[in-house]
Backbone as CSV, one residue per row, in Angstrom:
resi,resn,N_x,N_y,N_z,CA_x,CA_y,CA_z,C_x,C_y,C_z
1,MET,0.676,-1.293,0.109,-0.032,-0.347,0.183,0.888,1.157,-0.142
2,GLN,0.749,2.019,-0.934,1.339,3.365,-1.075,1.264,4.233,0.491
3,GLN,2.482,4.916,0.869,3.184,5.400,1.822,1.959,6.661,1.718
4,GLY,1.683,6.777,3.209,1.051,7.872,3.501,-0.721,7.517,3.147
5,THR,-1.145,6.613,2.911,-2.625,6.271,2.766,-3.101,5.505,3.880
6,VAL,-2.240,4.764,4.481,-2.975,3.734,5.848,-3.026,4.573,7.065
7,MET,-2.274,5.943,6.813,-2.997,6.751,8.132,-4.391,7.458,7.806
8,ASP,-4.868,7.742,6.741,-5.984,7.927,6.132,-7.223,7.065,6.152
9,LEU,-6.435,5.794,6.259,-7.308,4.982,6.401,-7.553,4.500,7.746
10,TYR,-6.660,4.858,8.847,-6.705,4.726,10.155,-7.657,5.746,10.748
11,TYR,-7.793,6.829,10.213,-8.245,8.407,10.520,-9.656,7.760,10.274
12,LYS,-10.210,7.710,9.239,-11.594,6.969,8.990,-11.755,6.175,9.950
13,GLU,-11.139,5.142,10.380,-11.130,4.516,11.210,-11.658,4.869,12.782
14,VAL,-10.722,5.414,12.895,-11.051,6.582,14.467,-12.663,7.371,14.286
15,ILE,-12.562,8.111,13.396,-13.724,8.770,12.921,-15.014,7.791,12.935
16,GLY,-15.014,6.985,12.549,-16.013,6.419,12.317,-16.226,5.658,13.749
17,ILE,-15.621,5.235,14.246,-16.053,4.751,15.901,-16.709,5.683,16.579
18,ILE,-16.146,7.022,16.633,-16.480,7.959,17.454,-17.833,8.563,16.750
19,ASP,-18.093,8.710,15.635,-19.535,8.372,15.090,-20.494,7.808,15.346
20,GLU,-20.150,6.458,15.284,-21.036,5.250,15.669,-21.206,5.602,17.046
21,ILE,-20.452,5.369,18.397,-20.470,5.533,19.476,-21.541,7.095,19.643
22,ARG,-21.541,8.403,18.932,-22.142,9.384,19.181,-23.612,9.263,18.714
23,ALA,-23.993,8.560,17.688,-24.960,8.028,16.883,-25.576,7.146,17.809
24,THR,-25.362,6.289,18.688,-25.970,5.084,19.132,-26.413,5.153,21.029
25,GLU,-25.225,5.669,21.386,-24.822,6.061,22.735,-25.334,6.886,23.651
26,ARG,-25.938,7.637,23.090,-26.433,9.068,23.721,-27.009,8.773,24.595
27,GLU,-28.329,8.252,24.834,-28.998,7.670,25.821,-28.227,7.304,26.994
28,HIS,-27.215,6.083,26.758,-26.767,5.503,27.542,-25.979,6.572,28.412
29,ILE,-24.724,7.465,27.546,-23.976,8.257,28.145,-24.692,9.429,28.993
30,LEU,-25.766,9.801,28.747,-26.622,10.665,29.285,-27.032,10.098,30.434
31,THR,-27.682,8.800,30.691,-27.851,8.345,32.175,-26.730,8.080,32.738
32,ALA,-25.730,7.914,32.140,-23.948,7.831,32.914,-23.919,9.182,33.476
33,ALA,-24.296,10.213,32.730,-23.800,11.429,33.202,-24.465,11.762,34.446
34,ARG,-25.994,11.394,34.025,-26.726,11.623,35.501,-26.556,10.749,37.027
35,MET,-25.849,9.658,36.812,-25.770,8.748,37.908,-24.490,9.688,38.420
36,ILE,-23.157,10.060,37.825,-22.363,11.199,38.058,-22.489,12.095,38.936
37,ALA,-23.352,13.419,38.246,-24.111,14.053,38.702,-24.415,14.266,40.191
38,ASP,-25.121,13.283,40.028,-25.748,12.895,41.593,-25.008,12.553,42.642
39,GLN,-23.687,11.705,42.236,-22.923,11.589,43.270,-21.758,13.163,43.724
40,VAL,-21.733,13.673,42.808,-21.087,14.940,42.861,-22.054,15.935,43.731
41,LYS,-23.615,16.280,43.404,-24.294,16.856,44.148,-24.280,16.379,45.453
42,GLN,-24.044,15.027,45.887,-24.072,14.880,47.460,-22.321,15.052,47.500
43,ASP,-21.704,15.145,47.225,-20.333,15.211,47.321,-19.425,14.072,47.621
44,LYS,-20.494,13.025,46.959,-19.229,11.568,46.800,-18.466,11.886,45.772
45,LEU,-17.415,10.530,45.826,-16.186,10.463,45.179,-17.135,9.366,43.731
46,VAL,-16.338,9.775,42.651,-16.605,8.373,41.471,-15.634,7.780,41.275
47,TYR,-15.721,6.515,41.809,-14.426,5.544,41.186,-14.390,5.169,39.961
48,VAL,-12.972,5.011,39.339,-13.121,4.636,38.017,-11.963,3.428,38.018
49,PHE,-12.079,2.620,37.399,-11.175,1.585,37.455,-11.199,0.821,35.816
50,GLY,-10.042,0.815,35.310,-9.882,0.124,34.158,-8.773,-0.992,34.298
51,PRO,-9.359,-2.263,34.481,-8.256,-3.353,34.790,-8.111,-3.636,33.870
52,GLY,-6.363,-3.679,33.976,-5.701,-4.235,32.679,-5.101,-3.346,31.536
53,GLY,-3.758,-3.519,31.199,-3.364,-3.341,30.229,-3.507,-2.066,29.981
54,HIS,-3.979,-1.619,28.649,-4.504,-0.010,27.647,-6.017,0.226,28.424
55,SER,-6.546,-0.463,29.126,-7.378,-0.092,29.550,-7.526,0.904,30.774
56,ASN,-6.099,0.863,31.527,-5.752,2.066,32.707,-5.893,3.525,32.021
57,LEU,-5.656,2.989,30.761,-5.619,4.709,30.116,-6.645,5.338,30.151
58,ALA,-8.215,4.912,30.165,-9.292,5.321,30.341,-9.748,5.728,31.416
59,ALA,-9.156,5.118,32.962,-9.322,5.643,33.887,-8.558,7.052,34.319
60,MET,-7.248,7.231,33.679,-6.226,7.901,33.988,-6.782,9.255,32.876
61,GLU,-7.572,8.886,31.861,-8.030,9.982,30.965,-9.006,11.107,31.362
62,VAL,-9.633,10.303,32.716,-10.473,11.555,33.389,-10.083,11.843,34.940
63,PHE,-9.161,11.453,35.226,-8.326,11.777,36.262,-7.577,12.824,36.595
64,PHE,-7.558,13.683,37.493,-6.472,14.939,37.870,-6.351,15.353,36.094
65,ARG,-7.405,15.683,35.607,-7.296,16.231,34.352,-7.987,17.443,33.828
66,ALA,-7.303,18.321,33.177,-7.803,19.783,33.151,-9.221,19.697,32.258
67,GLY,-10.289,20.128,32.794,-11.383,20.250,33.022,-12.078,19.271,33.356
68,GLY,-11.569,18.588,33.720,-12.273,17.073,34.532,-12.506,17.356,36.147
69,LEU,-13.554,16.694,36.364,-14.000,16.597,37.661,-13.161,16.201,39.002
70,MET,-13.144,16.656,40.110,-12.084,16.337,41.150,-12.479,15.579,41.863
71,HIS,-14.031,15.005,41.752,-14.855,13.995,42.074,-14.186,12.795,41.912
72,VAL,-13.475,12.729,40.645,-13.141,11.331,40.025,-12.011,10.746,41.030
73,SER,-12.034,9.674,41.278,-11.017,8.902,42.020,-10.703,7.367,41.123
74,ALA,-9.468,8.057,40.370,-8.853,6.473,39.735,-8.388,5.649,40.068
75,ILE,-8.778,4.309,40.356,-8.244,3.178,40.855,-7.070,2.683,39.600
76,LEU,-5.823,2.902,40.223,-4.718,2.891,39.418,-3.660,1.478,40.283
77,ASN,-4.441,0.589,39.829,-3.678,-0.739,40.475,-2.542,-1.125,39.960
78,GLN,-1.871,-1.291,40.616,-0.280,-1.370,40.110,-0.072,-2.957,39.185
79,GLU,-0.638,-3.784,40.030,-0.493,-5.158,39.245,-0.814,-5.243,38.261
80,THR,-1.862,-4.094,37.515,-2.294,-4.712,36.251,-2.049,-3.196,35.669
81,MET,-0.589,-2.624,35.828,-0.368,-1.546,34.654,0.720,-2.044,34.171
82,LEU,0.672,-1.601,32.679,1.828,-2.305,31.574,2.837,-1.828,32.055
83,SER,3.322,-0.682,32.878,4.743,-0.143,33.543,4.811,-1.105,34.685
84,ASN,4.135,-2.161,34.876,5.039,-3.113,36.068,4.507,-4.207,35.338
85,GLY,5.179,-4.290,33.984,5.609,-5.770,33.472,3.858,-6.087,32.279
86,ALA,4.267,-5.858,31.025,3.386,-6.030,30.559,2.383,-7.522,30.765
87,LEU,3.361,-8.648,30.744,2.777,-10.166,30.549,2.204,-10.203,32.390
88,LYS,2.740,-9.220,32.699,2.068,-9.557,34.406,0.805,-8.946,34.212
89,SER,0.520,-7.701,33.787,-0.556,-7.093,33.982,-1.390,-7.926,32.943
90,MET,-1.273,-8.566,32.211,-2.504,-9.720,31.314,-2.811,-10.648,32.375
91,GLN,-1.396,-11.250,33.204,-2.239,-12.434,33.919,-2.706,-12.171,35.306
92,THR,-2.585,-10.956,35.472,-3.082,-10.264,36.884,-4.647,-9.930,36.562
93,GLU,-4.959,-9.470,35.311,-6.701,-9.190,34.822,-6.898,-10.661,34.782
94,ARG,-6.555,-11.414,34.345,-7.385,-13.031,33.827,-7.520,-13.729,35.465
95,LEU,-6.787,-13.175,36.801,-7.117,-13.950,37.418,-7.995,-13.624,38.528
96,PRO,-9.006,-14.950,38.539,-10.346,-14.700,39.329,-10.166,-14.307,40.914
97,GLY,-10.983,-13.540,41.639,-11.003,-12.998,42.647,-10.157,-11.830,42.718
98,TYR,-9.313,-11.511,41.779,-8.180,-10.097,42.048,-8.999,-8.826,42.162
99,GLY,-9.986,-8.964,40.980,-10.850,-7.821,40.895,-11.783,-7.422,42.504
100,LYS,-12.113,-8.518,42.963,-12.870,-8.189,44.518,-11.993,-7.491,45.429
101,ILE,-10.763,-8.461,45.384,-9.488,-7.868,46.446,-9.356,-6.122,46.154
102,VAL,-9.313,-6.015,44.636,-8.854,-4.543,44.743,-10.331,-3.453,45.616
103,ILE,-11.451,-3.906,45.038,-12.710,-3.361,45.129,-12.803,-3.219,46.581
104,GLU,-12.603,-4.288,47.561,-12.836,-4.044,48.752,-11.611,-3.727,49.444
105,ASP,-10.425,-3.720,48.928,-9.434,-2.611,49.505,-9.729,-1.268,49.438
106,TYR,-10.750,-1.160,48.348,-10.809,0.662,48.319,-12.138,0.778,49.253
107,GLY,-12.880,-0.032,49.891,-13.906,0.064,50.521,-15.161,0.559,49.688
108,ILE,-15.497,0.134,48.404,-16.334,0.567,47.922,-17.728,-0.097,48.132
109,GLY,-18.755,0.608,48.791,-20.262,-0.528,48.912,-21.463,0.325,48.725
110,GLU,-21.846,0.607,49.550,-23.367,1.031,49.889,-23.440,2.603,49.198
111,GLY,-23.921,2.924,48.568,-24.512,4.482,48.329,-22.609,5.271,47.258
112,ASP,-21.677,4.325,46.918,-20.943,4.852,45.967,-21.354,4.260,44.216
113,LEU,-20.213,4.913,43.716,-20.337,4.626,42.135,-19.075,4.055,41.769
114,LEU,-19.307,3.122,40.826,-18.082,2.666,40.264,-18.345,2.575,38.979
115,TRP,-17.063,3.145,38.272,-17.197,3.166,36.287,-16.079,2.270,36.167
116,VAL,-16.428,0.842,35.771,-15.854,-0.039,34.974,-15.263,0.384,33.583
117,VAL,-14.330,0.429,33.427,-13.862,0.719,31.582,-13.370,-0.726,31.203
118,ASN,-13.380,-1.304,30.511,-12.248,-2.463,29.223,-13.146,-2.942,28.295
119,ALA,-12.696,-2.451,27.338,-13.316,-2.468,26.034,-13.435,-3.993,25.620
120,TYR,-13.141,-5.030,26.199,-13.499,-6.477,26.095,-14.339,-6.800,26.553
121,GLY,-14.480,-6.370,27.893,-15.931,-6.988,29.073,-15.830,-8.235,29.508
122,ILE,-14.390,-8.777,29.439,-14.884,-10.358,29.575,-14.038,-10.784,30.771
123,ASN,-12.920,-10.116,30.922,-11.607,-10.907,32.008,-12.239,-10.692,33.473
124,SER,-11.427,-11.765,34.323,-12.224,-11.919,35.522,-12.086,-10.567,36.428
125,ALA,-10.772,-9.481,36.332,-10.516,-8.558,37.463,-11.963,-7.474,36.701
126,THR,-12.461,-7.395,35.748,-13.090,-6.623,35.281,-14.591,-7.266,36.032
127,ILE,-14.870,-8.039,35.748,-16.238,-9.114,35.890,-16.429,-8.845,37.614
128,ASP,-15.460,-9.522,38.187,-15.299,-9.318,39.604,-15.633,-8.308,40.440
129,ALA,-14.407,-7.363,39.949,-14.999,-5.463,40.134,-16.388,-5.310,40.069
130,ALA,-16.877,-5.533,39.092,-18.210,-5.155,39.301,-19.165,-6.062,39.730
131,LEU,-19.258,-7.251,40.166,-20.022,-7.994,40.695,-19.979,-7.918,42.039
132,THR,-18.503,-7.566,42.703,-18.350,-6.943,44.076,-18.932,-6.312,44.270
133,ALA,-19.052,-4.802,43.772,-19.138,-3.566,43.814,-20.939,-3.417,43.828
134,LYS,-21.404,-4.506,43.102,-22.955,-4.263,43.381,-23.125,-5.413,44.465
135,ALA,-22.564,-6.553,44.554,-22.579,-6.982,46.169,-22.662,-6.164,47.312
136,ARG,-22.000,-5.355,47.163,-22.047,-4.465,48.358,-22.503,-3.444,48.468
137,GLY,-23.417,-3.055,47.151,-24.754,-1.978,47.587,-23.865,-0.965,46.742
138,ALA,-23.099,-1.071,45.668,-22.538,0.208,44.878,-23.129,0.115,43.535
139,LYS,-23.775,1.247,42.894,-24.241,1.279,41.681,-22.998,1.240,40.587
140,VAL,-23.010,0.518,39.358,-21.968,0.367,38.212,-22.285,1.103,37.158
141,ILE,-21.109,1.708,36.542,-21.287,1.788,35.268,-20.599,1.071,34.343
142,GLY,-20.848,0.389,33.238,-20.106,-0.288,32.662,-19.436,0.544,31.003
143,VAL,-18.251,0.561,30.338,-18.016,1.048,29.499,-17.224,-0.464,28.566
144,SER,-17.711,-0.813,27.750,-17.099,-2.082,27.034,-17.749,-2.266,25.750
145,SER,-17.123,-2.961,24.580,-17.879,-3.254,23.663,-18.424,-4.431,23.278
146,HIS,-20.010,-4.321,23.276,-20.735,-5.808,23.140,-20.236,-6.631,22.394
147,GLU,-20.074,-6.394,21.213,-19.564,-6.757,19.725,-18.226,-7.667,20.380
148,HIS,-17.573,-7.285,20.981,-16.356,-8.037,21.448,-16.705,-9.021,22.373
149,ALA,-17.527,-8.558,22.963,-17.592,-9.595,24.665,-18.516,-10.717,23.825
150,ASN,-20.015,-10.500,22.861,-20.801,-11.606,22.464,-19.978,-12.372,21.591
151,THR,-18.865,-11.760,20.827,-18.293,-12.902,19.777,-17.091,-13.376,20.513
152,CYS,-16.877,-13.140,21.295,-15.558,-13.935,21.515,-15.674,-14.944,22.029
153,PRO,-15.430,-16.120,22.090,-15.434,-17.685,22.380,-16.020,-17.527,23.926
154,LYS,-16.551,-18.318,24.362,-16.994,-18.815,25.931,-16.138,-19.617,26.249
155,ASP,-14.945,-20.038,25.733,-13.855,-20.937,26.426,-12.259,-20.205,26.131
156,HIS,-12.807,-18.954,25.791,-11.535,-18.147,25.609,-10.622,-18.065,27.137
157,PRO,-9.351,-18.003,27.491,-8.631,-18.113,28.358,-8.844,-16.517,29.147
158,ALA,-8.998,-15.823,28.698,-9.271,-14.358,29.148,-10.371,-14.167,29.943
159,ARG,-11.609,-15.142,29.416,-12.900,-14.968,30.154,-12.848,-15.288,31.694
160,HIS,-13.705,-14.530,32.359,-14.179,-15.005,33.600,-14.724,-16.233,33.889
161,PRO,-14.620,-17.042,34.730,-15.035,-18.282,35.207,-16.419,-18.502,34.834
162,SER,-17.412,-17.242,35.238,-18.883,-17.144,35.074,-19.274,-16.990,33.428
163,LYS,-18.451,-16.786,32.601,-18.589,-16.339,31.102,-19.298,-15.241,31.215
164,GLN,-19.269,-14.248,32.074,-20.290,-13.444,32.193,-19.652,-12.143,31.331
165,ASN,-20.474,-11.444,30.917,-19.826,-9.979,30.098,-20.299,-8.764,31.081
166,LEU,-19.421,-7.921,30.976,-19.619,-6.522,31.925,-20.760,-6.137,31.636
167,HIS,-21.137,-6.038,30.188,-22.623,-5.657,29.585,-23.681,-5.838,30.379
168,GLU,-23.854,-6.961,30.807,-24.716,-7.815,31.465,-25.103,-7.759,33.182
169,ILE,-24.052,-7.344,33.236,-24.479,-7.363,34.845,-24.310,-5.723,35.725
170,VAL,-24.045,-4.712,34.808,-23.810,-3.134,35.322,-25.522,-2.831,35.280
171,ASP,-25.322,-1.502,35.588,-26.704,-0.657,36.153,-26.778,0.077,34.685
172,CYS,-25.941,0.282,34.501,-25.673,1.164,33.028,-24.344,1.136,31.993
173,SER,-24.772,0.527,30.918,-23.648,0.379,29.904,-23.664,0.857,28.881
174,ILE,-22.131,1.419,28.348,-22.032,2.002,27.108,-21.033,1.331,26.425
175,ASP,-21.728,1.346,25.188,-21.229,0.319,24.370,-19.763,0.871,23.555
176,CYS,-18.604,0.609,23.721,-17.809,1.638,23.067,-17.251,0.948,21.243
177,LYS,-18.252,0.252,20.809,-18.286,-0.236,19.771,-16.755,-1.025,18.951
178,VAL,-15.926,-1.448,19.921,-14.702,-1.880,19.691,-14.936,-3.437,18.853
179,LYS,-14.292,-3.509,17.748,-14.513,-4.899,17.155,-13.364,-6.030,17.755
180,LEU,-13.628,-7.400,17.503,-13.162,-8.148,17.793,-11.702,-8.296,17.858
181,GLY,-10.682,-8.204,18.788,-9.414,-7.843,18.436,-9.097,-6.920,18.434
182,ASP,-9.531,-5.369,18.151,-9.297,-4.074,18.437,-8.828,-3.552,17.189
183,ALA,-7.681,-3.839,16.817,-6.701,-3.511,15.111,-7.905,-3.635,14.108
184,THR,-7.394,-2.920,13.273,-8.940,-2.489,12.522,-8.066,-2.794,11.045
185,ILE,-7.012,-2.731,10.389,-6.835,-2.009,9.135,-6.442,-3.639,8.994
186,GLU,-6.240,-3.925,7.632,-5.606,-5.090,6.730,-4.859,-4.837,5.535
187,LEU,-3.518,-5.096,5.656,-2.467,-4.242,5.248,-2.561,-6.097,3.901
188,GLU,-2.628,-5.998,2.363,-2.501,-7.077,1.565,-0.967,-8.110,1.789
189,GLY,-0.872,-9.389,2.158,0.078,-9.881,2.151,0.656,-9.665,3.530
190,PHE,0.013,-8.886,4.682,0.169,-9.355,6.039,-0.343,-9.902,6.871
191,PRO,-0.100,-10.890,7.837,-1.358,-11.618,7.945,-2.067,-10.901,9.074
192,GLN,-1.548,-10.137,9.737,-2.139,-9.389,11.249,-2.668,-8.028,11.091
193,LYS,-3.767,-7.870,11.648,-4.284,-6.058,11.378,-3.842,-5.391,12.476
194,ILE,-3.683,-4.010,12.017,-3.072,-3.139,12.869,-4.121,-1.751,12.666
195,GLY,-3.488,-0.854,13.669,-4.388,0.253,14.316,-5.730,-0.052,15.144
196,ALA,-4.656,-0.061,16.741,-6.214,-0.341,17.459,-7.167,1.136,17.505
197,LEU,-7.890,0.635,18.076,-9.229,1.852,18.461,-9.939,2.159,19.600
198,SER,-9.463,1.028,20.597,-10.402,1.043,21.469,-9.591,2.687,22.823
199,THR,-8.406,3.049,22.668,-8.213,4.198,23.181,-8.830,5.245,23.091
200,TYR,-9.105,5.468,21.686,-9.749,6.553,21.062,-11.219,6.402,21.716
201,ALA,-11.592,5.052,21.507,-13.167,5.016,21.692,-13.419,5.484,23.202
202,ASN,-12.630,4.937,24.028,-13.212,4.777,25.321,-12.952,6.397,25.931
203,ALA,-11.703,6.681,25.275,-11.753,8.402,25.752,-12.680,9.226,25.201
204,TYR,-13.170,9.248,24.099,-14.279,9.997,23.712,-15.727,9.471,24.662
205,VAL,-15.962,8.475,24.998,-17.154,7.930,26.056,-16.998,8.332,27.485
206,MET,-15.680,8.464,27.654,-15.382,8.707,29.161,-15.597,10.199,29.136
207,ASN,-14.962,10.925,28.344,-15.227,12.805,28.244,-16.522,12.800,28.094
208,SER,-17.156,12.288,27.183,-18.214,12.985,26.691,-19.190,12.771,28.176
209,VAL,-18.963,11.409,28.870,-19.830,11.334,30.180,-19.549,12.594,31.284
210,VAL,-18.311,13.040,31.258,-17.819,13.745,32.064,-18.324,15.283,31.754
211,VAL,-18.398,15.523,30.705,-18.743,17.224,30.179,-20.342,17.082,30.293
212,GLU,-21.084,16.122,29.701,-22.468,15.879,30.370,-22.893,16.175,31.468
213,ALA,-22.328,15.570,32.519,-22.498,15.492,34.115,-22.000,16.864,34.357
214,VAL,-20.898,17.549,34.018,-20.580,19.155,34.729,-21.632,19.734,33.888
215,ASN,-22.382,19.855,32.850,-23.389,20.636,32.340,-24.829,20.297,32.862
216,MET,-24.986,19.152,33.081,-25.903,19.065,34.509,-26.068,19.910,35.521
217,LEU,-25.040,19.567,35.997,-24.867,20.496,37.523,-24.955,21.887,37.572
218,VAL,-24.069,22.423,36.198,-24.347,23.804,36.468,-25.813,24.085,35.683
219,ASN,-26.478,23.379,34.662,-27.766,23.730,34.625,-28.737,23.739,36.019
220,GLU,-28.375,22.876,36.902,-28.994,22.593,37.810,-28.651,23.711,39.325
221,GLY,-27.410,24.321,39.053,-27.169,25.455,40.071,-26.041,25.034,40.847
222,VAL,-25.753,24.118,40.253,-24.326,23.464,41.101,-23.380,23.635,40.284
223,GLU,-22.039,24.214,41.070,-20.519,24.469,40.323,-19.680,23.713,41.097
224,PRO,-19.288,22.538,40.097,-18.723,21.481,40.688,-17.117,21.908,40.471
225,PRO,-16.130,21.590,41.596,-14.776,21.610,41.486,-14.195,20.711,39.988
226,VAL,-13.877,21.697,39.062,-13.100,21.135,37.671,-11.913,21.518,38.000
227,TRP,-10.817,20.444,37.541,-9.419,20.820,37.279,-9.251,21.781,36.480
228,ARG,-7.927,22.688,36.758,-7.517,23.729,35.678,-6.168,23.030,35.285
229,SER,-5.786,23.434,34.156,-4.329,22.790,33.757,-3.274,23.393,34.558
230,GLY,-2.135,22.704,35.424,-1.348,23.431,35.638,0.050,24.165,34.996
231,ASN,-0.218,23.890,33.694,0.371,24.291,32.697,0.302,25.726,32.571
232,CYS,-0.943,26.443,32.871,-1.213,27.653,31.927,-1.518,28.354,33.324
233,PRO,-1.215,29.776,33.098,-1.408,31.126,34.095,-2.605,30.248,35.049
234,GLY,-1.926,30.763,36.221,-3.577,30.720,37.358,-3.655,29.335,37.628
235,GLY,-3.269,28.088,36.832,-3.385,26.806,37.274,-3.370,26.500,38.232
236,ASP,-2.175,26.644,39.096,-1.819,26.119,40.440,-2.826,26.905,41.566
237,GLU,-2.744,28.104,41.277,-3.860,28.808,42.305,-5.197,28.333,42.432
238,TRP,-5.244,27.990,40.958,-7.155,27.282,41.019,-7.314,26.168,41.719
239,ASN,-6.597,24.987,41.530,-5.975,24.208,41.953,-5.983,23.718,43.355
240,ASN,-5.230,24.575,44.021,-4.574,24.467,45.326,-6.038,24.897,46.195
241,GLN,-6.823,25.898,46.069,-8.000,25.953,46.872,-8.668,24.955,46.975
242,PHE,-8.560,23.612,46.082,-9.361,22.673,46.274,-9.146,21.273,47.311
243,LEU,-7.249,21.561,47.099,-6.549,20.375,47.488,-7.228,19.644,48.666
244,ALA,-6.980,20.594,49.669,-7.342,19.882,50.825,-8.452,19.549,51.292
245,ARG,-9.887,19.595,50.549,-10.785,18.964,50.344,-10.663,17.675,49.540
246,PHE,-9.954,17.383,48.975,-9.707,15.640,48.229,-8.556,15.081,48.537
247,ARG,-7.498,15.810,49.353,-6.230,14.964,49.503,-6.975,14.151,50.485
248,GLY,-6.230,12.685,50.820,-6.326,11.620,51.634,-8.022,11.419,50.993
249,ALA,-8.923,11.998,50.494,-9.888,11.155,49.944,-9.630,10.123,48.909
250,VAL,-9.006,11.064,47.975,-8.655,10.336,46.588,-7.126,9.974,46.931
251,ARG,-7.166,8.449,46.918,-6.164,7.854,47.234,-4.774,8.017,46.458
252,CYS,-5.409,8.309,44.633,-3.792,8.665,43.912,-3.552,10.105,43.959
253,LEU,-4.064,10.763,44.355,-4.135,12.153,44.365,-2.802,12.805,44.969
């Protein structure tokens, strides 16, 4: 394929998946935004967990982020981070019971809100996190690809022992539309697809939920604390006025 054309194909795929999410998931995004807005109105945290590998990027996308809600508390579990060993991360996210340990460690329970994001929506850490949070009385928002979960074989080694999918067990599910395998572009004579989309899809979903939640709060006369970039004039001064309120409560702050 001619040089310079593959990036154009990838651009179309990225825009395509975002357009699809925008066209079909609006109602679910607004439902999730309402759930988050209600937590913020009660001055409660919103816990975000992206169990495994690149799913952690989605949790980081809305945590300590310019324009993002200060009430977001990312669960950045080191054992599932690529920076702590990519192969170990994959094995940890497949380990039955591990997600339960993480949720219990954070004390998530009655009246809390957990936002679980994992494009595949099938691994043990993801499913156990959602099931444990619900069993302890929390509400759960899920972001995952329904198509990927539904078409991945039930006997795949990445699956939770129950064979459940994230979108089947959460209170609100947003479909990020990622295809089976994530990568999307085929090159003639090359056996493997290239160009993954899940990071773009998840980032669009996550930020869409946040901006809609903030808009709901503003429309209701609530001024939620929102991070300002520390790399622009006045950023540190703006953020510092809220730090005492969230230090200690938000574990990774």
